[in-house]
C-alpha positions in Angstrom: 87.3 109.1 96.6 87.0 107.2 100.0 84.8 104.1 100.4 83.1 103.9 103.8 84.1 101.1 106.1 81.7 98.4 107.3 79.6 99.2 110.4 80.0 97.5 113.6 77.1 95.0 113.0 77.9 93.3 109.7 74.9 92.1 107.7 74.8 89.1 105.4 77.1 89.4 102.4 75.8 89.6 98.9 76.6 86.7 96.6 79.9 87.4 94.8 78.4 88.0 91.3 76.0 90.6 92.8 78.8 92.3 94.7 81.0 92.4 91.6 78.2 93.8 89.5 77.6 96.6 92.1 81.3 97.5 92.2 81.5 97.5 88.4 78.6 99.9 88.3 80.2 102.1 90.9 83.5 102.2 89.0 81.6 103.3 85.9 79.7 106.0 87.9 83.0 107.4 89.3 84.5 107.3 85.8 81.5 109.2 84.4 81.8 111.7 87.2 85.3 112.7 86.0 84.2 112.9 82.3 81.3 115.2 83.3 83.7 117.3 85.3 85.9 117.8 82.2 82.9 118.8 80.2 81.9 121.4 82.8 85.5 122.7 83.0 85.7 123.1 79.3 82.5 125.1 79.5 84.0 127.5 82.0 83.0 126.0 85.4 85.4 126.5 88.2 87.1 123.5 90.0 85.9 124.7 93.4 82.4 125.0 92.2 82.4 121.4 91.0 83.8 120.1 94.3 81.3 122.3 96.3 78.3 120.9 94.4 79.6 117.3 94.5 80.3 117.4 98.2 77.2 119.4 99.1 74.9 117.0 97.4 76.6 114.0 99.0 76.6 115.6 102.4 72.9 116.3 102.3 72.0 112.7 101.5 74.5 111.3 104.1 73.1 113.6 106.8 69.6 112.3 106.1 70.8 108.7 106.2 72.7 109.1 109.5 69.8 110.9 111.1 67.4 108.2 109.9 69.8 105.5 111.4 69.9 107.6 114.6 73.7 107.5 114.8 75.6 109.7 117.1 78.6 111.8 115.9 80.9 110.6 118.6 84.6 110.0 118.2 87.1 108.4 120.6 89.4 110.8 122.6 92.2 112.2 120.4 90.5 111.2 117.1 89.1 114.6 116.2 92.4 116.0 115.0 92.9 113.0 112.8 89.4 113.3 111.5 90.0 116.9 110.6 93.2 116.1 108.9 91.5 113.3 107.0 88.8 115.7 105.7 91.4 118.3 104.6 93.4 115.6 102.8 90.4 114.4 100.9 89.5 118.0 100.0 93.1 118.4 98.7 92.9 115.2 96.8 89.6 116.3 95.2 91.1 119.7 94.3 94.3 118.2 92.8 92.5 115.5 90.8 89.8 117.8 89.4 92.6 120.3 88.5 94.5 117.6 86.7 91.4 116.5 84.9 90.9 120.1 83.7 94.4 120.1 82.1 95.3 116.7 80.7 93.3 113.8 79.2 91.0 112.4 81.9 92.2 108.8 81.5 95.8 109.9 81.9 95.0 111.9 85.1 93.1 108.9 86.5 95.9 106.4 85.7 98.5 108.6 87.3 96.3 109.2 90.4 95.7 105.4 90.7 99.3 104.7 91.7 98.3 105.5 95.3 98.7 101.8 96.4 102.5 102.1 95.7 102.7 105.3 97.7 100.6 103.8 100.5 102.9 100.8 100.8 106.0 103.0 100.9 104.4 105.4 103.4 103.4 102.5 105.6 106.9 101.2 105.5 108.4 104.6 106.2 106.2 105.1 109.3 107.2 101.8 110.9 105.0 99.3 109.1 106.1 96.1 107.3 108.6 96.3 104.6 107.3 95.6 101.1 108.0 92.0 100.0 109.9 91.1 96.9 106.7 90.4 95.0 105.2 93.7 96.1 108.4 95.4 94.9 108.2 93.7 91.5 104.5 94.7 91.1 105.5 98.3 92.0 108.2 98.2 89.3 105.6 96.8 86.8 103.2 99.7 87.6 106.0 102.2 87.2 107.0 100.7 83.8 103.4 101.0 82.7 103.3 104.6 83.9 106.3 105.4 81.8 104.3 104.4 78.7 101.1 106.1 80.0 103.0 109.4 80.2 104.4 108.6 76.7 108.0 109.3 77.9 109.6 107.3 75.0 107.6 109.3 72.5 108.4 112.7 74.1 112.1 111.9 74.3 112.1 110.7 70.6 110.3 113.8 69.3 112.5 116.3 71.3 109.3 118.4 71.7 109.0 120.6 74.7 106.6 119.6 77.5 103.8 122.1 77.8 103.2 123.7 81.2 99.6 122.5 81.4 100.7 118.9 80.7 103.4 119.1 83.3 101.2 120.8 85.9 98.3 118.3 85.2 100.6 115.3 85.7 102.1 116.8 88.9 98.6 117.5 90.3 97.6 113.9 89.6 100.7 112.6 91.4 99.8 114.9 94.3 96.3 113.5 94.4 97.7 110.0 94.6 100.1 110.9 97.5 97.5 112.8 99.5 95.0 109.9 99.0 97.6 107.5 100.3 98.1 109.6 103.4 94.3 109.7 103.9 94.1 105.9 103.7 97.0 105.5 106.2 95.2 107.8 108.7 92.0 105.9 108.1 93.7 102.5 108.8 96.0 103.5 111.7 94.3 106.4 113.5 90.5 106.2 112.8 89.9 102.5 112.4 87.8 102.4 115.6 85.5 105.2 114.2 82.2 104.0 112.8 82.4 104.1 109.0 79.2 106.1 108.5 80.3 108.7 111.0 83.7 109.0 109.5 82.3 109.3 106.0 79.8 112.0 107.0 82.4 114.1 108.9 84.9 113.7 106.1 82.4 115.0 103.5 81.4 117.9 105.9 85.0 119.0 106.3 85.5 118.8 102.5 82.4 120.9 101.9 83.3 123.5 104.6 87.0 123.8 103.5 86.0 124.3 99.9 83.5 127.0 100.9 86.3 128.8 102.9 88.7 128.5 99.9 86.0 130.0 97.6 85.2 132.8 99.9 88.8 133.7 100.5 89.6 133.8 96.8 92.5 131.4 97.3 91.9 129.9 93.9 91.4 132.3 91.0 88.2 131.5 89.0 87.5 128.6 91.3 83.8 129.4 91.6 83.3 130.5 88.0 79.9 129.5 86.6 79.5 127.5 83.4 78.9 129.5 80.3 76.1 127.4 78.8 73.4 124.9 79.7 75.9 122.1 78.7 78.1 123.0 81.6 75.2 123.1 84.1 74.0 119.7 82.9 77.6 118.3 83.3 77.7 119.6 86.8 74.4 118.1 87.6 75.6 114.8 86.1 78.8 114.7 88.2 76.8 115.4 91.4 74.4 112.5 90.6 77.1 110.1 89.5 79.5 110.8 92.4 76.7 111.0 95.0 75.1 107.8 93.8 78.4 105.9 93.8 79.4 107.2 97.2 76.0 106.6 98.8 75.7 103.1 97.4 79.1 102.2 98.7 78.1 103.9 102.0 75.0 101.6 102.3 76.4 98.4 100.7 80.0 98.3 101.8 79.3 95.9 104.7 77.7 93.4 102.3 80.2 93.7 99.4 83.1 91.7 101.0 85.4 94.6 100.1 88.7 92.9 101.1 88.0 90.2 98.4 86.2 92.3 95.7 87.8 95.8 95.9 90.1 95.2 93.0 87.0 95.3 90.7 86.9 99.0 91.3 90.1 99.4 89.2 87.8 99.2 86.1 87.4 103.0 86.6 90.4 104.2 84.6 89.6 101.8 81.7 86.0 103.0 81.6 87.3 106.6 81.7 89.5 105.9 78.7 86.5 104.6 76.8 84.2 107.5 77.8 87.0 110.0 77.2 87.1 108.8 73.6 83.3 108.7 73.1 82.4 111.9 74.9 85.5 114.1 74.7 87.3 112.7 71.6 90.3 112.1 73.8 92.2 109.1 72.5 95.5 108.0 74.0 98.2 106.5 71.7 98.6 102.7 71.4 101.6 102.8 73.7 99.7 104.8 76.3 96.8 102.3 76.2 99.2 99.4 76.7 100.8 101.2 79.6 97.4 101.8 81.1 96.6 98.1 80.9 99.9 97.4 82.6 99.2 99.9 85.4 95.7 98.6 86.1 96.9 94.9 86.0 99.7 95.7 88.4 97.3 97.6 90.8 94.8 94.7 90.7 97.5 92.2 91.5 98.9 94.4 94.3 95.5 94.9 95.8 94.4 91.3 95.4 97.5 90.1 97.2 96.8 92.3 100.2 93.1 91.3 100.1 93.9 87.6 100.1 96.3 88.0 103.1 93.6 90.0 105.0 91.0 87.2 104.7 
């Protein structure tokens, strides 16, 4: 998921309690999107089909909004190749994350994928950016410790049970989603920062939609376009389209008024809501140790993000 940046003319900000309420609702919407995706996958729907419907619905609404605002799809010289790469990275992130959701408990996949702030900080440093401070390094360590418990490493070592291929593949895909998303954020900040947020969002979704179509037509992913077997699967697909589209469009419209540098950490409610919905809807319940690890991960991410936000003000 990418939140669109503010437009060039910044309107008046919402009061903080309104902004926080909107971001909480958006976090819940994105969480519900992943739960609906798992329901659809369990009913036989293909991963590519889910991404195709999600990106297609969002693209349609974004196109109407951009045309209504009479914005021109113009990029600075040399920016097109970075815009194309950004779209392909977001498409890859969506594919990896949905594939992880189809294989492991949804909350576990989201918690692993949400370590992207660590990867972004390390990537920025590796590419010539500032070195992480001691406090940032400590928070990264805290997040990794929490992740050890989320993955139930102590329990798996104690039981001497073999790790199933689906579990291993699911966790690996979630890590890949985190890494790819970190790369996408780096490109957004360092190569496309001068591009109008609405234009960048529309082009990114268009590239995602187009690349998923090509992948489906080429047969690159076996069973990627499989249809759901029952009405339940179709309802789940419709739900994920509505939830993701609503969340993305509301952020698209409201981002300039939400004071994102200050309030963005609120969005980290998503994996916790996913844990609750996963238990209620899917009967997926993590162990006590995994829940504690999840709280540690989310707390570390919030502190890491909040520190960057405070410095940016």
